[in-house]
N, CA and C atoms as an extended XYZ file, in Angstrom:
321
Properties=species:S:1:pos:R:3:atomname:S:1:resname:S:1:resid:I:1 pbc="F F F"
N      -155.138       -5.162      -47.485 N   UNK     1
C      -153.993       -4.892      -46.300 CA  UNK     1
C      -153.768       -5.199      -45.822 C   UNK     1
N      -154.012       -5.685      -44.394 N   UNK     2
C      -153.607       -6.563      -42.878 CA  UNK     2
C      -152.639       -7.293      -43.190 C   UNK     2
N      -152.896       -7.557      -44.246 N   UNK     3
C      -151.702       -9.257      -44.667 CA  UNK     3
C      -150.580       -8.149      -46.236 C   UNK     3
N      -150.564       -7.495      -46.220 N   UNK     4
C      -149.806       -6.489      -47.001 CA  UNK     4
C      -148.617       -5.284      -46.076 C   UNK     4
N      -149.515       -5.041      -45.046 N   UNK     5
C      -148.569       -4.274      -44.017 CA  UNK     5
C      -147.810       -4.881      -42.971 C   UNK     5
N      -148.551       -6.991      -42.938 N   UNK     6
C      -147.965       -7.296      -42.246 CA  UNK     6
C      -146.908       -7.676      -42.917 C   UNK     6
N      -146.938       -8.271      -44.052 N   UNK     7
C      -145.696       -8.469      -44.971 CA  UNK     7
C      -144.761       -7.323      -45.061 C   UNK     7
N      -144.455       -6.400      -44.627 N   UNK     8
C      -143.850       -4.650      -44.879 CA  UNK     8
C      -142.518       -5.210      -43.295 C   UNK     8
N      -144.342       -5.341      -42.121 N   UNK     9
C      -143.195       -5.613      -41.300 CA  UNK     9
C      -141.805       -6.439      -41.143 C   UNK     9
N      -143.015       -7.537      -41.358 N   UNK    10
C      -141.937       -8.597      -41.908 CA  UNK    10
C      -140.205       -8.715      -42.369 C   UNK    10
N      -140.461       -7.621      -43.658 N   UNK    11
C      -139.498       -7.672      -44.291 CA  UNK    11
C      -139.044       -6.418      -43.670 C   UNK    11
N      -139.017       -5.451      -43.079 N   UNK    12
C      -138.232       -4.439      -42.534 CA  UNK    12
C      -137.943       -5.515      -41.051 C   UNK    12
N      -137.464       -6.004      -40.373 N   UNK    13
C      -137.404       -7.190      -39.316 CA  UNK    13
C      -136.478       -7.736      -40.555 C   UNK    13
N      -136.717       -8.707      -41.466 N   UNK    14
C      -135.391       -9.853      -42.310 CA  UNK    14
C      -134.420       -8.625      -42.727 C   UNK    14
N      -134.670       -7.061      -42.859 N   UNK    15
C      -134.008       -6.108      -43.372 CA  UNK    15
C      -133.370       -5.496      -42.146 C   UNK    15
N      -133.444       -5.353      -40.987 N   UNK    16
C      -132.353       -5.390      -39.609 CA  UNK    16
C      -132.064       -6.115      -39.420 C   UNK    16
N      -132.201       -7.969      -39.715 N   UNK    17
C      -131.686       -8.862      -39.299 CA  UNK    17
C      -129.668       -8.714      -40.245 C   UNK    17
N      -130.920       -8.768      -41.959 N   UNK    18
C      -129.482       -8.923      -42.586 CA  UNK    18
C      -128.561       -7.310      -42.520 C   UNK    18
N      -128.943       -6.020      -41.890 N   UNK    19
C      -127.947       -4.330      -41.829 CA  UNK    19
C      -126.534       -5.246      -40.756 C   UNK    19
N      -127.255       -6.235      -39.758 N   UNK    20
C      -126.424       -6.646      -38.154 CA  UNK    20
C      -125.697       -7.601      -38.767 C   UNK    20
N      -126.540       -8.419      -39.401 N   UNK    21
C      -124.941       -9.285      -39.579 CA  UNK    21
C      -123.942       -8.636      -41.296 C   UNK    21
N      -124.404       -7.719      -41.870 N   UNK    22
C      -123.378       -7.098      -42.752 CA  UNK    22
C      -122.487       -6.016      -41.219 C   UNK    22
N      -123.306       -5.521      -40.610 N   UNK    23
C      -121.782       -4.392      -39.643 CA  UNK    23
C      -121.041       -6.569      -39.068 C   UNK    23
N      -121.671       -7.316      -38.940 N   UNK    24
C      -120.710       -7.965      -37.989 CA  UNK    24
C      -119.497       -8.031      -39.349 C   UNK    24
N      -119.877       -9.051      -40.621 N   UNK    25
C      -119.490       -9.065      -41.118 CA  UNK    25
C      -118.274       -8.081      -41.162 C   UNK    25
N      -118.601       -6.329      -41.409 N   UNK    26
C      -117.699       -6.365      -42.116 CA  UNK    26
C      -116.173       -5.137      -41.016 C   UNK    26
N      -116.526       -6.115      -40.021 N   UNK    27
C      -115.664       -5.858      -38.564 CA  UNK    27
C      -114.410       -7.431      -39.200 C   UNK    27
N      -114.866       -7.873      -40.115 N   UNK    28
C      -113.575       -8.511      -40.286 CA  UNK    28
C      -113.222       -8.453      -41.507 C   UNK    28
N      -113.913       -7.599      -42.588 N   UNK    29
C      -113.678       -7.421      -43.138 CA  UNK    29
C      -112.095       -6.422      -43.702 C   UNK    29
N      -110.765       -7.032      -44.163 N   UNK    30
C      -109.512       -5.790      -43.882 CA  UNK    30
C      -109.029       -5.291      -45.561 C   UNK    30
N      -108.882       -4.088      -44.674 N   UNK    31
C      -108.481       -2.937      -45.859 CA  UNK    31
C      -106.865       -2.672      -45.436 C   UNK    31
N      -106.315       -3.109      -46.855 N   UNK    32
C      -104.983       -2.605      -46.330 CA  UNK    32
C      -104.018       -0.984      -47.367 C   UNK    32
N      -104.251       -0.270      -46.628 N   UNK    33
C      -103.507        0.854      -47.443 CA  UNK    33
C      -102.120        1.603      -47.085 C   UNK    33
N      -100.760        1.981      -47.588 N   UNK    34
C       -99.733        2.062      -47.400 CA  UNK    34
C       -99.589        3.831      -47.934 C   UNK    34
N       -98.392        4.067      -47.241 N   UNK    35
C       -98.064        5.893      -48.189 CA  UNK    35
C       -97.221        5.075      -49.490 C   UNK    35
N       -97.640        6.807      -50.152 N   UNK    36
C       -96.805        7.067      -51.720 CA  UNK    36
C       -95.180        5.904      -51.390 C   UNK    36
N       -94.660        6.388      -50.579 N   UNK    37
C       -93.746        5.769      -50.788 CA  UNK    37
C       -92.941        4.327      -50.635 C   UNK    37
N       -94.703        3.343      -49.340 N   UNK    38
C       -94.227        2.290      -49.029 CA  UNK    38
C       -94.117        2.409      -47.366 C   UNK    38
N       -93.593        3.640      -46.849 N   UNK    39
C       -92.772        3.093      -45.891 CA  UNK    39
C       -93.782        3.241      -44.398 C   UNK    39
N       -95.018        3.702      -44.966 N   UNK    40
C       -95.916        3.561      -43.607 CA  UNK    40
C       -96.826        2.271      -44.203 C   UNK    40
N       -97.428        1.929      -43.806 N   UNK    41
C       -99.184        0.565      -44.098 CA  UNK    41
C      -100.244        0.599      -42.697 C   UNK    41
N      -100.528        0.211      -42.955 N   UNK    42
C      -102.170        0.498      -42.195 CA  UNK    42
C      -102.941       -0.325      -42.987 C   UNK    42
N      -103.456       -1.404      -41.437 N   UNK    43
C      -104.523       -2.300      -42.216 CA  UNK    43
C      -106.227       -1.861      -40.754 C   UNK    43
N      -107.197       -2.124      -41.819 N   UNK    44
C      -107.919       -1.252      -41.159 CA  UNK    44
C      -109.325       -1.835      -41.915 C   UNK    44
N      -110.544       -2.461      -40.590 N   UNK    45
C      -111.663       -2.785      -40.855 CA  UNK    45
C      -112.367       -1.966      -42.002 C   UNK    45
N      -112.991       -2.718      -42.306 N   UNK    46
C      -114.292       -2.161      -42.729 CA  UNK    46
C      -114.923       -0.987      -41.697 C   UNK    46
N      -115.002       -1.640      -40.889 N   UNK    47
C      -115.717       -1.232      -39.483 CA  UNK    47
C      -115.137        0.006      -39.164 C   UNK    47
N      -114.140       -0.143      -39.450 N   UNK    48
C      -112.763        1.077      -38.944 CA  UNK    48
C      -112.025        1.156      -37.838 C   UNK    48
N      -111.415       -0.232      -37.741 N   UNK    49
C      -111.127        0.098      -36.440 CA  UNK    49
C      -109.736       -0.785      -36.943 C   UNK    49
N      -108.668        0.370      -36.887 N   UNK    50
C      -107.095       -0.750      -36.923 CA  UNK    50
C      -106.575       -1.613      -36.299 C   UNK    50
N      -106.514       -2.593      -37.184 N   UNK    51
C      -105.905       -3.541      -37.305 CA  UNK    51
C      -104.106       -3.152      -36.595 C   UNK    51
N      -103.245       -2.715      -37.582 N   UNK    52
C      -101.894       -3.363      -37.668 CA  UNK    52
C      -101.293       -1.908      -38.340 C   UNK    52
N      -100.385       -1.524      -37.782 N   UNK    53
C       -99.545       -0.448      -38.279 CA  UNK    53
C       -98.442       -0.427      -37.777 C   UNK    53
N       -97.488       -0.608      -39.670 N   UNK    54
C       -96.177       -1.273      -39.639 CA  UNK    54
C       -95.109        0.185      -40.342 C   UNK    54
N       -94.166        0.466      -39.613 N   UNK    55
C       -93.353        1.885      -39.814 CA  UNK    55
C       -91.911        1.707      -40.560 C   UNK    55
N       -91.865        1.850      -41.128 N   UNK    56
C       -90.135        1.597      -42.116 CA  UNK    56
C       -89.308        2.687      -41.055 C   UNK    56
N       -88.152        2.140      -40.320 N   UNK    57
C       -86.740        2.172      -39.304 CA  UNK    57
C       -86.996        3.584      -40.064 C   UNK    57
N       -86.337        4.508      -41.427 N   UNK    58
C       -86.326        5.531      -41.387 CA  UNK    58
C       -87.132        6.222      -40.683 C   UNK    58
N       -88.374        5.823      -40.993 N   UNK    59
C       -89.524        7.288      -40.581 CA  UNK    59
C       -89.300        7.362      -39.337 C   UNK    59
N       -88.836        6.601      -38.228 N   UNK    60
C       -88.275        6.682      -36.943 CA  UNK    60
C       -87.384        7.850      -36.053 C   UNK    60
N       -86.765        8.173      -37.379 N   UNK    61
C       -85.623        9.202      -36.876 CA  UNK    61
C       -86.428       10.216      -36.978 C   UNK    61
N       -87.364       10.920      -37.382 N   UNK    62
C       -87.442       12.165      -37.544 CA  UNK    62
C       -89.776       12.283      -37.494 C   UNK    62
N       -89.627       12.280      -35.981 N   UNK    63
C       -91.521       12.226      -35.818 CA  UNK    63
C       -91.429       13.302      -35.979 C   UNK    63
N       -91.173       14.804      -36.332 N   UNK    64
C       -92.755       15.675      -37.735 CA  UNK    64
C       -93.044       14.512      -38.904 C   UNK    64
N       -91.961       13.939      -39.396 N   UNK    65
C       -92.840       13.396      -40.786 CA  UNK    65
C       -93.453       12.270      -40.196 C   UNK    65
N       -93.056       11.099      -39.430 N   UNK    66
C       -94.141        9.870      -39.412 CA  UNK    66
C       -95.150       10.449      -38.683 C   UNK    66
N       -95.554       11.595      -37.833 N   UNK    67
C       -96.590       12.114      -37.636 CA  UNK    67
C       -97.196       12.311      -38.851 C   UNK    67
N       -96.889       13.112      -40.288 N   UNK    68
C       -97.383       13.926      -40.990 CA  UNK    68
C       -98.232       12.111      -41.765 C   UNK    68
N       -96.999       11.338      -42.167 N   UNK    69
C       -97.300        9.976      -43.361 CA  UNK    69
C       -98.597        9.139      -41.648 C   UNK    69
N       -98.258        9.226      -40.531 N   UNK    70
C       -99.612        8.903      -39.912 CA  UNK    70
C      -100.962        9.122      -40.365 C   UNK    70
N      -101.265       10.669      -40.410 N   UNK    71
C      -102.105       11.861      -40.860 CA  UNK    71
C      -102.948       11.237      -41.994 C   UNK    71
N      -101.616       11.523      -43.212 N   UNK    72
C      -102.005       11.198      -45.021 CA  UNK    72
C      -102.614        9.379      -44.562 C   UNK    72
N      -101.918        8.528      -43.812 N   UNK    73
C      -101.671        7.550      -44.621 CA  UNK    73
C      -103.328        6.573      -43.569 C   UNK    73
N      -103.833        7.231      -42.049 N   UNK    74
C      -104.948        6.684      -41.653 CA  UNK    74
C      -105.869        7.491      -41.995 C   UNK    74
N      -105.597        8.642      -42.417 N   UNK    75
C      -106.743        9.094      -43.003 CA  UNK    75
C      -107.337        8.561      -44.469 C   UNK    75
N      -106.456        7.843      -45.540 N   UNK    76
C      -107.275        7.326      -46.757 CA  UNK    76
C      -107.099        5.717      -46.377 C   UNK    76
N      -107.085        5.025      -45.470 N   UNK    77
C      -107.213        4.148      -45.326 CA  UNK    77
C      -108.805        4.134      -44.469 C   UNK    77
N      -109.638        5.042      -43.695 N   UNK    78
C      -109.857        5.313      -42.993 CA  UNK    78
C      -111.716        5.836      -43.745 C   UNK    78
N      -110.988        6.369      -45.169 N   UNK    79
C      -111.718        6.883      -46.271 CA  UNK    79
C      -111.941        5.908      -46.934 C   UNK    79
N      -111.473        4.988      -47.220 N   UNK    80
C      -112.033        3.894      -48.670 CA  UNK    80
C      -112.732        2.890      -47.469 C   UNK    80
N      -112.166        2.512      -46.445 N   UNK    81
C      -113.025        1.560      -45.284 CA  UNK    81
C      -114.368        2.579      -45.119 C   UNK    81
N      -114.975        3.865      -44.613 N   UNK    82
C      -115.883        4.104      -44.427 CA  UNK    82
C      -117.159        3.976      -46.186 C   UNK    82
N      -116.058        4.361      -47.449 N   UNK    83
C      -116.890        3.729      -48.960 CA  UNK    83
C      -116.987        2.744      -48.695 C   UNK    83
N      -116.556        1.500      -48.005 N   UNK    84
C      -116.892        0.215      -48.656 CA  UNK    84
C      -117.686        0.242      -47.678 C   UNK    84
N      -118.276        0.083      -45.804 N   UNK    85
C      -119.035        0.266      -45.148 CA  UNK    85
C      -120.043        0.807      -45.710 C   UNK    85
N      -120.301        2.208      -46.005 N   UNK    86
C      -121.720        3.363      -46.801 CA  UNK    86
C      -122.225        1.905      -47.384 C   UNK    86
N      -121.627        1.533      -49.018 N   UNK    87
C      -121.296        0.810      -49.658 CA  UNK    87
C      -122.215       -0.319      -49.840 C   UNK    87
N      -121.717       -1.445      -49.026 N   UNK    88
C      -122.372       -2.979      -48.573 CA  UNK    88
C      -123.785       -1.850      -47.203 C   UNK    88
N      -123.872       -1.129      -46.306 N   UNK    89
C      -125.234       -1.506      -46.084 CA  UNK    89
C      -126.208       -0.979      -46.830 C   UNK    89
N      -125.589        0.259      -47.474 N   UNK    90
C      -126.463        1.172      -48.134 CA  UNK    90
C      -127.715       -0.477      -49.587 C   UNK    90
N      -126.462       -1.077      -50.169 N   UNK    91
C      -127.138       -2.263      -50.554 CA  UNK    91
C      -128.039       -2.943      -49.926 C   UNK    91
N      -127.454       -3.508      -48.903 N   UNK    92
C      -128.405       -4.324      -47.967 CA  UNK    92
C      -130.022       -3.322      -47.958 C   UNK    92
N      -129.537       -2.408      -47.399 N   UNK    93
C      -130.963       -1.438      -46.893 CA  UNK    93
C      -131.425       -1.543      -48.559 C   UNK    93
N      -131.270       -0.902      -49.362 N   UNK    94
C      -131.614       -0.521      -50.255 CA  UNK    94
C      -132.209       -2.257      -51.085 C   UNK    94
N      -132.456       -3.806      -50.904 N   UNK    95
C      -132.498       -4.648      -51.075 CA  UNK    95
C      -133.500       -4.902      -50.301 C   UNK    95
N      -134.066       -4.309      -49.638 N   UNK    96
C      -135.120       -4.421      -48.372 CA  UNK    96
C      -135.754       -3.834      -47.575 C   UNK    96
N      -135.506       -2.800      -48.177 N   UNK    97
C      -137.190       -1.759      -48.361 CA  UNK    97
C      -138.353       -2.624      -49.208 C   UNK    97
N      -139.292       -2.364      -48.489 N   UNK    98
C      -140.545       -3.039      -48.560 CA  UNK    98
C      -141.068       -1.560      -49.738 C   UNK    98
N      -142.291       -2.468      -50.997 N   UNK    99
C      -142.583       -1.885      -51.853 CA  UNK    99
C      -143.434       -0.974      -51.414 C   UNK    99
N      -143.498       -0.006      -50.985 N   UNK   100
C      -143.999        1.375      -49.995 CA  UNK   100
C      -144.197        2.760      -51.345 C   UNK   100
N      -145.998        2.711      -51.595 N   UNK   101
C      -146.055        3.698      -53.042 CA  UNK   101
C      -145.685        5.075      -52.841 C   UNK   101
N      -144.459        5.909      -53.133 N   UNK   102
C      -144.208        7.047      -52.399 CA  UNK   102
C      -143.033        6.885      -52.193 C   UNK   102
N      -142.070        5.895      -52.322 N   UNK   103
C      -141.415        5.419      -51.207 CA  UNK   103
C      -140.096        4.957      -52.121 C   UNK   103
N      -140.394        5.941      -53.620 N   UNK   104
C      -139.198        5.207      -53.645 CA  UNK   104
C      -137.665        6.052      -54.308 C   UNK   104
N      -137.448        6.725      -53.072 N   UNK   105
C      -136.294        7.745      -53.210 CA  UNK   105
C      -135.123        7.109      -53.221 C   UNK   105
N      -135.088        6.224      -52.414 N   UNK   106
C      -133.823        4.954      -52.404 CA  UNK   106
C      -133.287        4.418      -54.063 C   UNK   106
N      -134.127        4.083      -54.696 N   UNK   107
C      -133.641        4.049      -56.071 CA  UNK   107
C      -133.168        4.346      -57.150 C   UNK   107
């Protein structure tokens, strides 16, 4: 029984290390999003850090329109980044869970 407990503890430590490594990797995974007409483009990491915003000159003429484009496009980019982030971290955590009776809720 003690060996099983040590095995579980080791597996949890290993999983924690994998989660941290995944978080670091997600900082460099780039996601590109753009407005429907392509006038605004955003690059964001899967860790949800904005890396680049490209704005077409015609959007610079209308402040209100630019603000709307920014809100919509950034929200789409953040949603995609969050989905990738959540999916990757959940996969690592699920794979690393020790087999503890009664804790099969992640499967």
